[in-house]
A tleap script that builds the chain and sets N, CA, C and O, in Angstrom:
source leaprc.protein.ff14SB
mol = sequence {
  NMET ASN PHE PRO ALA GLU LEU SER TYR THR
  GLN ASP HIE GLU TRP ILE ARG ILE GLU ALA
  ASP GLY THR ALA VAL ILE GLY ILE THR ASP
  PHE ALA GLN HIE GLU LEU GLY ASP ILE VAL
  TYR VAL ASP ILE THR ALA ILE GLY GLN SER
  LEU SER LYS GLY GLU VAL PHE GLY SER VAL
  GLU ALA VAL LYS THR VAL SER ASP LEU PHE
  LEU PRO ILE ASP GLY GLU VAL LEU GLU LEU
  ASN PRO ALA ILE GLU LYS THR PRO GLN LEU
  LEU ASN GLU ASP PRO TYR GLY GLU GLY TRP
  ILE ILE ARG LEU LYS PRO SER ASP ALA GLY
  GLN LYS ASP ASP LEU LEU SER ALA GLU ALA
  TYR GLN GLU LEU VAL GLY CALA
}
set mol.1.N position { 9.846 -1.010 15.319 }
set mol.1.CA position { 8.741 -0.833 14.393 }
set mol.1.C position { 9.273 -0.626 12.985 }
set mol.1.O position { 10.386 -0.139 12.785 }
set mol.2.N position { 8.465 -1.000 12.028 }
set mol.2.CA position { 8.857 -0.981 10.638 }
set mol.2.C position { 8.175 0.183 9.906 }
set mol.2.O position { 6.976 0.408 10.068 }
set mol.3.N position { 8.955 0.922 9.096 }
set mol.3.CA position { 8.437 2.053 8.314 }
set mol.3.C position { 9.006 1.973 6.893 }
set mol.3.O position { 9.951 2.696 6.578 }
set mol.4.N position { 8.449 1.105 6.021 }
set mol.4.CA position { 9.006 0.963 4.672 }
set mol.4.C position { 9.060 2.296 3.921 }
set mol.4.O position { 8.072 3.026 3.852 }
set mol.5.N position { 10.227 2.595 3.363 }
set mol.5.CA position { 10.465 3.875 2.697 }
set mol.5.C position { 9.667 4.030 1.401 }
set mol.5.O position { 9.409 5.155 0.974 }
set mol.6.N position { 9.273 2.921 0.768 }
set mol.6.CA position { 8.562 3.009 -0.514 }
set mol.6.C position { 7.077 3.342 -0.365 }
set mol.6.O position { 6.383 3.544 -1.361 }
set mol.7.N position { 6.590 3.400 0.876 }
set mol.7.CA position { 5.178 3.694 1.119 }
set mol.7.C position { 5.001 5.163 1.489 }
set mol.7.O position { 5.947 5.839 1.893 }
set mol.8.N position { 3.767 5.639 1.341 }
set mol.8.CA position { 3.377 6.958 1.840 }
set mol.8.C position { 2.404 6.729 2.984 }
set mol.8.O position { 1.712 5.712 3.027 }
set mol.9.N position { 2.353 7.688 3.921 }
set mol.9.CA position { 1.613 7.499 5.158 }
set mol.9.C position { 0.680 8.670 5.430 }
set mol.9.O position { 0.909 9.790 4.971 }
set mol.10.N position { -0.385 8.386 6.192 }
set mol.10.CA position { -1.315 9.444 6.609 }
set mol.10.C position { -1.133 9.706 8.103 }
set mol.10.O position { -0.557 8.893 8.825 }
set mol.11.N position { -1.631 10.848 8.548 }
set mol.11.CA position { -1.607 11.151 9.979 }
set mol.11.C position { -2.576 10.264 10.747 }
set mol.11.O position { -2.515 10.186 11.974 }
set mol.12.N position { -3.476 9.592 10.022 }
set mol.12.CA position { -4.447 8.684 10.642 }
set mol.12.C position { -3.947 7.245 10.676 }
set mol.12.O position { -4.689 6.338 11.053 }
set mol.13.N position { -2.674 7.028 10.278 }
set mol.13.CA position { -1.990 5.741 10.409 }
set mol.13.C position { -2.353 4.714 9.329 }
set mol.13.O position { -2.287 3.508 9.567 }
set mol.14.N position { -2.735 5.200 8.140 }
set mol.14.CA position { -2.865 4.313 6.992 }
set mol.14.C position { -1.618 4.480 6.115 }
set mol.14.O position { -0.944 5.509 6.170 }
set mol.15.N position { -1.326 3.472 5.320 }
set mol.15.CA position { -0.259 3.567 4.325 }
set mol.15.C position { -0.855 3.308 2.947 }
set mol.15.O position { -1.936 2.731 2.825 }
set mol.16.N position { -0.133 3.746 1.902 }
set mol.16.CA position { -0.582 3.551 0.532 }
set mol.16.C position { 0.627 3.267 -0.354 }
set mol.16.O position { 1.703 3.840 -0.185 }
set mol.17.N position { 0.407 2.363 -1.303 }
set mol.17.CA position { 1.421 2.030 -2.304 }
set mol.17.C position { 0.732 2.008 -3.666 }
set mol.17.O position { -0.275 1.323 -3.846 }
set mol.18.N position { 1.274 2.756 -4.620 }
set mol.18.CA position { 0.736 2.736 -5.985 }
set mol.18.C position { 1.432 1.613 -6.743 }
set mol.18.O position { 2.660 1.571 -6.820 }
set mol.19.N position { 0.635 0.702 -7.302 }
set mol.19.CA position { 1.152 -0.443 -8.040 }
set mol.19.C position { 1.495 -0.054 -9.483 }
set mol.19.O position { 1.108 1.014 -9.956 }
set mol.20.N position { 2.218 -0.928 -10.168 }
set mol.20.CA position { 2.612 -0.680 -11.558 }
set mol.20.C position { 1.401 -0.489 -12.476 }
set mol.20.O position { 1.484 0.243 -13.462 }
set mol.21.N position { 0.274 -1.144 -12.159 }
set mol.21.CA position { -0.930 -1.024 -12.995 }
set mol.21.C position { -1.751 0.228 -12.669 }
set mol.21.O position { -2.809 0.448 -13.257 }
set mol.22.N position { -1.259 1.048 -11.728 }
set mol.22.CA position { -1.952 2.292 -11.384 }
set mol.22.C position { -2.925 2.175 -10.232 }
set mol.22.O position { -3.408 3.191 -9.732 }
set mol.23.N position { -3.229 0.952 -9.794 }
set mol.23.CA position { -4.096 0.802 -8.630 }
set mol.23.C position { -3.290 1.099 -7.366 }
set mol.23.O position { -2.059 1.100 -7.385 }
set mol.24.N position { -3.993 1.346 -6.286 }
set mol.24.CA position { -3.343 1.613 -5.010 }
set mol.24.C position { -3.726 0.529 -4.017 }
set mol.24.O position { -4.862 0.055 -4.004 }
set mol.25.N position { -2.778 0.145 -3.195 }
set mol.25.CA position { -3.012 -0.793 -2.102 }
set mol.25.C position { -2.907 0.015 -0.814 }
set mol.25.O position { -1.995 0.824 -0.646 }
set mol.26.N position { -3.863 -0.219 0.101 }
set mol.26.CA position { -3.946 0.565 1.329 }
set mol.26.C position { -4.053 -0.386 2.524 }
set mol.26.O position { -4.718 -1.419 2.456 }
set mol.27.N position { -3.391 -0.017 3.605 }
set mol.27.CA position { -3.459 -0.787 4.841 }
set mol.27.C position { -3.219 0.118 6.027 }
set mol.27.O position { -3.169 1.341 5.895 }
set mol.28.N position { -3.071 -0.500 7.197 }
set mol.28.CA position { -2.728 0.270 8.392 }
set mol.28.C position { -1.256 0.037 8.715 }
set mol.28.O position { -0.676 -0.979 8.334 }
set mol.29.N position { -0.673 0.983 9.415 }
set mol.29.CA position { 0.745 0.917 9.717 }
set mol.29.C position { 1.049 -0.049 10.860 }
set mol.29.O position { 0.167 -0.465 11.612 }
set mol.30.N position { 2.317 -0.383 10.957 }
set mol.30.CA position { 2.800 -1.213 12.052 }
set mol.30.C position { 2.503 -0.528 13.387 }
set mol.30.O position { 2.116 -1.185 14.354 }
set mol.31.N position { 2.684 0.792 13.436 }
set mol.31.CA position { 2.370 1.557 14.644 }
set mol.31.C position { 0.891 1.399 15.010 }
set mol.31.O position { 0.556 1.164 16.171 }
set mol.32.N position { 0.002 1.530 14.004 }
set mol.32.CA position { -1.444 1.432 14.257 }
set mol.32.C position { -1.827 0.063 14.795 }
set mol.32.O position { -2.573 -0.038 15.769 }
set mol.33.N position { -1.319 -0.991 14.164 }
set mol.33.CA position { -1.696 -2.329 14.624 }
set mol.33.C position { -1.170 -2.581 16.025 }
set mol.33.O position { -1.815 -3.268 16.818 }
set mol.34.N position { 0.004 -2.029 16.339 }
set mol.34.CA position { 0.568 -2.177 17.677 }
set mol.34.C position { -0.302 -1.458 18.717 }
set mol.34.O position { -0.560 -1.993 19.795 }
set mol.35.N position { -0.749 -0.250 18.385 }
set mol.35.CA position { -1.592 0.530 19.288 }
set mol.35.C position { -2.963 -0.113 19.489 }
set mol.35.O position { -3.511 -0.085 20.590 }
set mol.36.N position { -3.514 -0.693 18.418 }
set mol.36.CA position { -4.837 -1.316 18.501 }
set mol.36.C position { -4.810 -2.608 19.316 }
set mol.36.O position { -5.762 -2.911 20.036 }
set mol.37.N position { -3.744 -3.352 19.205 }
set mol.37.CA position { -3.687 -4.665 19.846 }
set mol.37.C position { -4.260 -5.721 18.916 }
set mol.37.O position { -4.282 -5.537 17.699 }
set mol.38.N position { -4.716 -6.811 19.479 }
set mol.38.CA position { -5.183 -7.947 18.677 }
set mol.38.C position { -6.422 -7.585 17.864 }
set mol.38.O position { -7.486 -7.300 18.414 }
set mol.39.N position { -6.259 -7.603 16.545 }
set mol.39.CA position { -7.361 -7.268 15.633 }
set mol.39.C position { -8.205 -8.511 15.396 }
set mol.39.O position { -7.685 -9.576 15.060 }
set mol.40.N position { -9.523 -8.362 15.576 }
set mol.40.CA position { -10.428 -9.505 15.491 }
set mol.40.C position { -11.421 -9.414 14.329 }
set mol.40.O position { -12.049 -10.412 13.975 }
set mol.41.N position { -11.569 -8.215 13.727 }
set mol.41.CA position { -12.568 -8.061 12.669 }
set mol.41.C position { -12.247 -6.818 11.846 }
set mol.41.O position { -11.821 -5.793 12.378 }
set mol.42.N position { -12.460 -6.931 10.545 }
set mol.42.CA position { -12.310 -5.793 9.639 }
set mol.42.C position { -13.638 -5.620 8.912 }
set mol.42.O position { -14.149 -6.567 8.314 }
set mol.43.N position { -14.199 -4.410 8.962 }
set mol.43.CA position { -15.490 -4.120 8.343 }
set mol.43.C position { -15.292 -3.036 7.281 }
set mol.43.O position { -15.117 -1.860 7.601 }
set mol.44.N position { -15.325 -3.451 6.020 }
set mol.44.CA position { -15.157 -2.505 4.920 }
set mol.44.C position { -16.521 -2.312 4.265 }
set mol.44.O position { -17.120 -3.256 3.751 }
set mol.45.N position { -16.999 -1.069 4.294 }
set mol.45.CA position { -18.362 -0.769 3.849 }
set mol.45.C position { -18.404 -0.102 2.477 }
set mol.45.O position { -19.489 0.192 1.975 }
set mol.46.N position { -17.253 0.142 1.862 }
set mol.46.CA position { -17.225 1.007 0.689 }
set mol.46.C position { -16.848 0.313 -0.619 }
set mol.46.O position { -16.480 0.995 -1.576 }
set mol.47.N position { -16.925 -1.000 -0.695 }
set mol.47.CA position { -16.562 -1.693 -1.927 }
set mol.47.C position { -17.451 -1.191 -3.072 }
set mol.47.O position { -18.676 -1.167 -2.956 }
set mol.48.N position { -16.813 -0.794 -4.177 }
set mol.48.CA position { -17.542 -0.301 -5.337 }
set mol.48.C position { -17.898 1.172 -5.274 }
set mol.48.O position { -18.453 1.712 -6.231 }
set mol.49.N position { -17.593 1.829 -4.173 }
set mol.49.CA position { -17.934 3.247 -4.016 }
set mol.49.C position { -16.748 4.134 -4.353 }
set mol.49.O position { -15.595 3.758 -4.142 }
set mol.50.N position { -17.044 5.310 -4.877 }
set mol.50.CA position { -16.036 6.340 -5.074 }
set mol.50.C position { -16.099 7.282 -3.877 }
set mol.50.O position { -17.152 7.828 -3.550 }
set mol.51.N position { -14.953 7.458 -3.234 }
set mol.51.CA position { -14.889 8.276 -2.022 }
set mol.51.C position { -13.799 9.330 -2.165 }
set mol.51.O position { -12.911 9.222 -3.011 }
set mol.52.N position { -13.886 10.339 -1.328 }
set mol.52.CA position { -12.891 11.407 -1.313 }
set mol.52.C position { -11.862 11.151 -0.225 }
set mol.52.O position { -12.120 10.446 0.750 }
set mol.53.N position { -10.705 11.734 -0.412 }
set mol.53.CA position { -9.640 11.674 0.579 }
set mol.53.C position { -10.199 12.071 1.949 }
set mol.53.O position { -10.897 13.076 2.082 }
set mol.54.N position { -9.881 11.274 2.947 }
set mol.54.CA position { -10.323 11.559 4.306 }
set mol.54.C position { -11.641 10.926 4.705 }
set mol.54.O position { -11.993 10.919 5.884 }
set mol.55.N position { -12.382 10.387 3.727 }
set mol.55.CA position { -13.656 9.735 4.063 }
set mol.55.C position { -13.410 8.358 4.678 }
set mol.55.O position { -12.417 7.700 4.366 }
set mol.56.N position { -14.310 7.932 5.542 }
set mol.56.CA position { -14.225 6.620 6.178 }
set mol.56.C position { -14.617 5.547 5.161 }
set mol.56.O position { -15.665 5.636 4.521 }
set mol.57.N position { -13.750 4.520 5.022 }
set mol.57.CA position { -14.077 3.420 4.114 }
set mol.57.C position { -14.340 2.121 4.862 }
set mol.57.O position { -14.633 1.097 4.245 }
set mol.58.N position { -14.240 2.155 6.172 }
set mol.58.CA position { -14.506 0.979 6.980 }
set mol.58.C position { -13.933 1.152 8.368 }
set mol.58.O position { -13.605 2.263 8.784 }
set mol.59.N position { -13.815 0.037 9.089 }
set mol.59.CA position { -13.258 0.081 10.438 }
set mol.59.C position { -12.531 -1.219 10.756 }
set mol.59.O position { -12.736 -2.256 10.125 }
set mol.60.N position { -11.680 -1.113 11.757 }
set mol.60.CA position { -10.937 -2.252 12.274 }
set mol.60.C position { -11.346 -2.417 13.731 }
set mol.60.O position { -11.319 -1.463 14.508 }
set mol.61.N position { -11.725 -3.641 14.090 }
set mol.61.CA position { -12.127 -3.916 15.474 }
set mol.61.C position { -11.044 -4.738 16.152 }
set mol.61.O position { -10.663 -5.810 15.681 }
set mol.62.N position { -10.563 -4.217 17.256 }
set mol.62.CA position { -9.610 -4.946 18.082 }
set mol.62.C position { -10.333 -5.401 19.345 }
set mol.62.O position { -11.504 -5.079 19.547 }
set mol.63.N position { -9.640 -6.142 20.184 }
set mol.63.CA position { -10.262 -6.695 21.380 }
set mol.63.C position { -10.897 -5.599 22.237 }
set mol.63.O position { -11.974 -5.799 22.798 }
set mol.64.N position { -10.226 -4.426 22.342 }
set mol.64.CA position { -10.710 -3.394 23.257 }
set mol.64.C position { -11.241 -2.132 22.581 }
set mol.64.O position { -11.726 -1.239 23.275 }
set mol.65.N position { -11.167 -2.025 21.258 }
set mol.65.CA position { -11.569 -0.779 20.606 }
set mol.65.C position { -11.940 -1.006 19.146 }
set mol.65.O position { -11.640 -2.051 18.568 }
set mol.66.N position { -12.594 -0.015 18.565 }
set mol.66.CA position { -12.891 0.006 17.130 }
set mol.66.C position { -12.310 1.298 16.577 }
set mol.66.O position { -12.460 2.359 17.184 }
set mol.67.N position { -11.651 1.215 15.436 }
set mol.67.CA position { -11.024 2.388 14.839 }
set mol.67.C position { -11.463 2.530 13.384 }
set mol.67.O position { -11.425 1.570 12.616 }
set mol.68.N position { -11.883 3.751 13.016 }
set mol.68.CA position { -12.257 4.012 11.627 }
set mol.68.C position { -11.029 4.018 10.729 }
set mol.68.O position { -9.915 4.309 11.166 }
set mol.69.N position { -11.259 3.690 9.467 }
set mol.69.CA position { -10.220 3.726 8.437 }
set mol.69.C position { -10.545 4.863 7.479 }
set mol.69.O position { -11.681 4.986 7.022 }
set mol.70.N position { -9.553 5.692 7.172 }
set mol.70.CA position { -9.754 6.870 6.336 }
set mol.70.C position { -8.984 6.727 5.023 }
set mol.70.O position { -7.829 6.300 5.012 }
set mol.71.N position { -9.633 7.086 3.928 }
set mol.71.CA position { -9.020 6.985 2.610 }
set mol.71.C position { -7.913 8.031 2.455 }
set mol.71.O position { -8.145 9.214 2.700 }
set mol.72.N position { -6.704 7.601 2.046 }
set mol.72.CA position { -5.604 8.558 1.911 }
set mol.72.C position { -5.689 9.445 0.667 }
set mol.72.O position { -5.154 10.553 0.658 }
set mol.73.N position { -6.364 8.959 -0.387 }
set mol.73.CA position { -6.537 9.735 -1.619 }
set mol.73.C position { -7.918 9.433 -2.197 }
set mol.73.O position { -8.547 8.443 -1.825 }
set mol.74.N position { -8.387 10.289 -3.107 }
set mol.74.CA position { -9.669 10.066 -3.781 }
set mol.74.C position { -9.601 8.810 -4.644 }
set mol.74.O position { -8.559 8.505 -5.225 }
set mol.75.N position { -10.716 8.082 -4.727 }
set mol.75.CA position { -10.752 6.945 -5.638 }
set mol.75.C position { -11.920 6.026 -5.390 }
set mol.75.O position { -12.739 6.238 -4.496 }
set mol.76.N position { -11.971 4.979 -6.224 }
set mol.76.CA position { -13.019 3.961 -6.127 }
set mol.76.C position { -12.451 2.730 -5.444 }
set mol.76.O position { -11.423 2.198 -5.865 }
set mol.77.N position { -13.116 2.277 -4.393 }
set mol.77.CA position { -12.684 1.092 -3.662 }
set mol.77.C position { -13.031 -0.138 -4.508 }
set mol.77.O position { -14.201 -0.431 -4.752 }
set mol.78.N position { -11.990 -0.845 -4.946 }
set mol.78.CA position { -12.180 -1.973 -5.850 }
set mol.78.C position { -12.411 -3.299 -5.132 }
set mol.78.O position { -13.293 -4.071 -5.508 }
set mol.79.N position { -11.622 -3.556 -4.107 }
set mol.79.CA position { -11.749 -4.857 -3.441 }
set mol.79.C position { -11.183 -4.829 -2.035 }
set mol.79.O position { -10.336 -4.006 -1.687 }
set mol.80.N position { -11.684 -5.757 -1.247 }
set mol.80.CA position { -11.191 -6.036 0.087 }
set mol.80.C position { -10.256 -7.239 -0.017 }
set mol.80.O position { -10.531 -8.179 -0.763 }
set mol.81.N position { -9.171 -7.211 0.718 }
set mol.81.CA position { -8.265 -8.348 0.769 }
set mol.81.C position { -9.039 -9.549 1.325 }
set mol.81.O position { -9.430 -9.538 2.492 }
set mol.82.N position { -9.264 -10.583 0.506 }
set mol.82.CA position { -10.063 -11.726 0.981 }
set mol.82.C position { -9.403 -12.467 2.145 }
set mol.82.O position { -10.099 -13.091 2.945 }
set mol.83.N position { -8.097 -12.411 2.252 }
set mol.83.CA position { -7.395 -13.116 3.333 }
set mol.83.C position { -7.736 -12.544 4.702 }
set mol.83.O position { -7.810 -13.288 5.680 }
set mol.84.N position { -7.945 -11.222 4.785 }
set mol.84.CA position { -8.209 -10.645 6.115 }
set mol.84.C position { -9.651 -10.852 6.561 }
set mol.84.O position { -9.968 -10.694 7.739 }
set mol.85.N position { -10.525 -11.206 5.618 }
set mol.85.CA position { -11.894 -11.557 6.032 }
set mol.85.C position { -11.866 -12.805 6.906 }
set mol.85.O position { -12.577 -12.887 7.908 }
set mol.86.N position { -11.041 -13.773 6.521 }
set mol.86.CA position { -10.940 -15.026 7.260 }
set mol.86.C position { -9.930 -14.947 8.401 }
set mol.86.O position { -10.084 -15.612 9.425 }
set mol.87.N position { -8.891 -14.124 8.213 }
set mol.87.CA position { -7.789 -14.054 9.168 }
set mol.87.C position { -7.434 -12.596 9.452 }
set mol.87.O position { -6.397 -12.127 8.983 }
set mol.88.N position { -8.261 -11.862 10.206 }
set mol.88.CA position { -8.002 -10.441 10.442 }
set mol.88.C position { -6.689 -10.171 11.183 }
set mol.88.O position { -6.152 -9.066 11.110 }
set mol.89.N position { -6.174 -11.176 11.892 }
set mol.89.CA position { -4.919 -10.973 12.612 }
set mol.89.C position { -3.724 -10.802 11.674 }
set mol.89.O position { -2.623 -10.503 12.135 }
set mol.90.N position { -3.924 -10.986 10.361 }
set mol.90.CA position { -2.858 -10.677 9.396 }
set mol.90.C position { -2.466 -9.200 9.487 }
set mol.90.O position { -1.326 -8.843 9.190 }
set mol.91.N position { -3.400 -8.345 9.895 }
set mol.91.CA position { -3.067 -6.933 10.070 }
set mol.91.C position { -2.043 -6.757 11.187 }
set mol.91.O position { -1.218 -5.846 11.123 }
set mol.92.N position { -2.079 -7.600 12.195 }
set mol.92.CA position { -1.072 -7.564 13.257 }
set mol.92.C position { 0.232 -8.229 12.810 }
set mol.92.O position { 1.321 -7.732 13.096 }
set mol.93.N position { 0.110 -9.341 12.118 }
set mol.93.CA position { 1.276 -10.151 11.779 }
set mol.93.C position { 2.091 -9.586 10.617 }
set mol.93.O position { 3.318 -9.685 10.627 }
set mol.94.N position { 1.436 -8.997 9.619 }
set mol.94.CA position { 2.120 -8.544 8.404 }
set mol.94.C position { 1.394 -7.334 7.808 }
set mol.94.O position { 0.832 -7.434 6.717 }
set mol.95.N position { 1.396 -6.185 8.513 }
set mol.95.CA position { 0.581 -5.049 8.075 }
set mol.95.C position { 0.959 -4.472 6.705 }
set mol.95.O position { 0.122 -3.857 6.044 }
set mol.96.N position { 2.212 -4.666 6.275 }
set mol.96.CA position { 2.642 -4.107 4.983 }
set mol.96.C position { 2.651 -5.142 3.861 }
set mol.96.O position { 2.948 -4.809 2.714 }
set mol.97.N position { 2.330 -6.382 4.178 }
set mol.97.CA position { 2.352 -7.452 3.178 }
set mol.97.C position { 0.990 -8.100 3.049 }
set mol.97.O position { 0.068 -7.525 2.469 }
set mol.98.N position { 0.868 -9.302 3.594 }
set mol.98.CA position { -0.379 -10.066 3.500 }
set mol.98.C position { -1.549 -9.386 4.205 }
set mol.98.O position { -2.703 -9.736 3.963 }
set mol.99.N position { -1.264 -8.421 5.072 }
set mol.99.CA position { -2.317 -7.744 5.827 }
set mol.99.C position { -2.821 -6.457 5.192 }
set mol.99.O position { -3.406 -5.622 5.883 }
set mol.100.N position { -2.607 -6.276 3.886 }
set mol.100.CA position { -3.190 -5.098 3.229 }
set mol.100.C position { -4.707 -5.171 3.343 }
set mol.100.O position { -5.269 -6.250 3.530 }
set mol.101.N position { -5.376 -4.007 3.229 }
set mol.101.CA position { -6.818 -3.990 3.465 }
set mol.101.C position { -7.625 -3.862 2.176 }
set mol.101.O position { -8.480 -4.704 1.903 }
set mol.102.N position { -7.368 -2.822 1.378 }
set mol.102.CA position { -8.154 -2.630 0.147 }
set mol.102.C position { -7.260 -2.288 -1.036 }
set mol.102.O position { -6.114 -1.864 -0.886 }
set mol.103.N position { -7.836 -2.492 -2.221 }
set mol.103.CA position { -7.280 -1.966 -3.476 }
set mol.103.C position { -8.197 -0.834 -3.914 }
set mol.103.O position { -9.417 -0.903 -3.763 }
set mol.104.N position { -7.583 0.202 -4.457 }
set mol.104.CA position { -8.289 1.421 -4.832 }
set mol.104.C position { -7.898 1.806 -6.250 }
set mol.104.O position { -6.742 1.658 -6.645 }
set mol.105.N position { -8.869 2.303 -7.017 }
set mol.105.CA position { -8.582 2.912 -8.313 }
set mol.105.C position { -8.522 4.414 -8.070 }
set mol.105.O position { -9.565 5.056 -7.946 }
set mol.106.N position { -7.308 4.996 -7.999 }
set mol.106.CA position { -7.195 6.421 -7.681 }
set mol.106.C position { -7.821 7.300 -8.758 }
set mol.106.O position { -7.701 7.009 -9.948 }
set mol.107.N position { -8.478 8.359 -8.347 }
set mol.107.CA position { -8.969 9.332 -9.318 }
set mol.107.C position { -7.940 10.445 -9.505 }
set mol.107.O position { -7.994 11.177 -10.494 }
set mol.108.N position { -7.001 10.581 -8.559 }
set mol.108.CA position { -5.907 11.546 -8.680 }
set mol.108.C position { -4.724 11.013 -7.881 }
set mol.108.O position { -4.556 11.352 -6.709 }
set mol.109.N position { -3.909 10.180 -8.516 }
set mol.109.CA position { -2.770 9.559 -7.832 }
set mol.109.C position { -1.775 10.604 -7.342 }
set mol.109.O position { -0.979 10.323 -6.447 }
set mol.110.N position { -1.807 11.796 -7.911 }
set mol.110.CA position { -0.922 12.872 -7.484 }
set mol.110.C position { -1.162 13.297 -6.042 }
set mol.110.O position { -0.285 13.894 -5.418 }
set mol.111.N position { -2.345 12.995 -5.505 }
set mol.111.CA position { -2.624 13.325 -4.098 }
set mol.111.C position { -1.668 12.599 -3.155 }
set mol.111.O position { -1.454 13.036 -2.024 }
set mol.112.N position { -1.099 11.502 -3.615 }
set mol.112.CA position { -0.148 10.748 -2.803 }
set mol.112.C position { 1.041 11.623 -2.407 }
set mol.112.O position { 1.639 11.426 -1.350 }
set mol.113.N position { 1.375 12.583 -3.256 }
set mol.113.CA position { 2.514 13.464 -2.982 }
set mol.113.C position { 2.293 14.349 -1.755 }
set mol.113.O position { 3.250 14.886 -1.197 }
set mol.114.N position { 1.033 14.503 -1.334 }
set mol.114.CA position { 0.720 15.322 -0.161 }
set mol.114.C position { 0.807 14.539 1.147 }
set mol.114.O position { 0.627 15.104 2.226 }
set mol.115.N position { 1.082 13.240 1.048 }
set mol.115.CA position { 1.129 12.398 2.241 }
set mol.115.C position { 2.518 12.421 2.867 }
set mol.115.O position { 3.440 13.036 2.333 }
set mol.116.N position { 2.655 11.752 3.991 }
set mol.116.CA position { 3.911 11.739 4.733 }
set mol.116.C position { 4.885 10.700 4.173 }
set mol.116.O position { 4.483 9.618 3.746 }
set mol.117.N position { 6.156 11.049 4.186 }
set mol.117.CA position { 7.209 10.078 3.865 }
set mol.117.C position { 7.390 9.174 5.086 }
set mol.117.O position { 6.835 9.439 6.153 }
set mol.118.N position { 8.163 8.116 4.921 }
set mol.118.CA position { 8.444 7.222 6.046 }
set mol.118.C position { 9.113 7.987 7.188 }
set mol.118.O position { 8.794 7.770 8.357 }
set mol.119.N position { 10.042 8.880 6.845 }
set mol.119.CA position { 10.753 9.642 7.866 }
set mol.119.C position { 9.794 10.585 8.606 }
set mol.119.O position { 9.843 10.686 9.832 }
set mol.120.N position { 8.933 11.267 7.864 }
set mol.120.CA position { 7.982 12.198 8.478 }
set mol.120.C position { 6.978 11.447 9.351 }
set mol.120.O position { 6.612 11.923 10.425 }
set mol.121.N position { 6.533 10.281 8.897 }
set mol.121.CA position { 5.590 9.490 9.697 }
set mol.121.C position { 6.259 8.992 10.973 }
set mol.121.O position { 5.659 9.012 12.048 }
set mol.122.N position { 7.492 8.549 10.846 }
set mol.122.CA position { 8.248 8.082 12.004 }
set mol.122.C position { 8.372 9.191 13.038 }
set mol.122.O position { 8.250 8.948 14.239 }
set mol.123.N position { 8.612 10.400 12.572 }
set mol.123.CA position { 8.694 11.562 13.471 }
set mol.123.C position { 7.334 11.833 14.121 }
set mol.123.O position { 7.261 12.152 15.307 }
set mol.124.N position { 6.255 11.703 13.333 }
set mol.124.CA position { 4.900 11.940 13.849 }
set mol.124.C position { 4.588 11.011 15.029 }
set mol.124.O position { 4.019 11.443 16.031 }
set mol.125.N position { 4.960 9.749 14.904 }
set mol.125.CA position { 4.614 8.778 15.951 }
set mol.125.C position { 5.686 8.672 17.040 }
set mol.125.O position { 5.545 7.907 17.994 }
set mol.126.N position { 6.755 9.450 16.879 }
set mol.126.CA position { 7.787 9.472 17.901 }
set mol.126.C position { 8.634 8.230 17.978 }
set mol.126.O position { 9.105 7.852 19.051 }
set mol.127.N position { 8.830 7.593 16.839 }
set mol.127.CA position { 9.641 6.365 16.820 }
set mol.127.C position { 11.058 6.643 16.359 }
set mol.127.O position { 11.874 5.724 16.284 }
savepdb mol mol.pdb
quit
């Protein structure tokens, strides 16, 4: 399993990366996509909304289950990755690259410091 060191992680299996322009990119971890199995649909309900850390911003549907997605930090959901609307299996194939889920305008990017490092997340999932 892959745990990129430049990302921050949540206990709910999302990752976040702050871009040079200050926006954040959020997705699910390699561990999460492996546990879910074949992902068939992504439902993001919060485009244009400002949400708080821990709030549900959508869900991922796999063949056998549906899993909620939780925001890692406060912010406004700017966009859904258009590629995963047509090809949701990108979350399985490339969860840290082409399979990103949303872009967020953080209201407090410093909250990222409260998240897990790659090493801490790896320990959490027992990898």
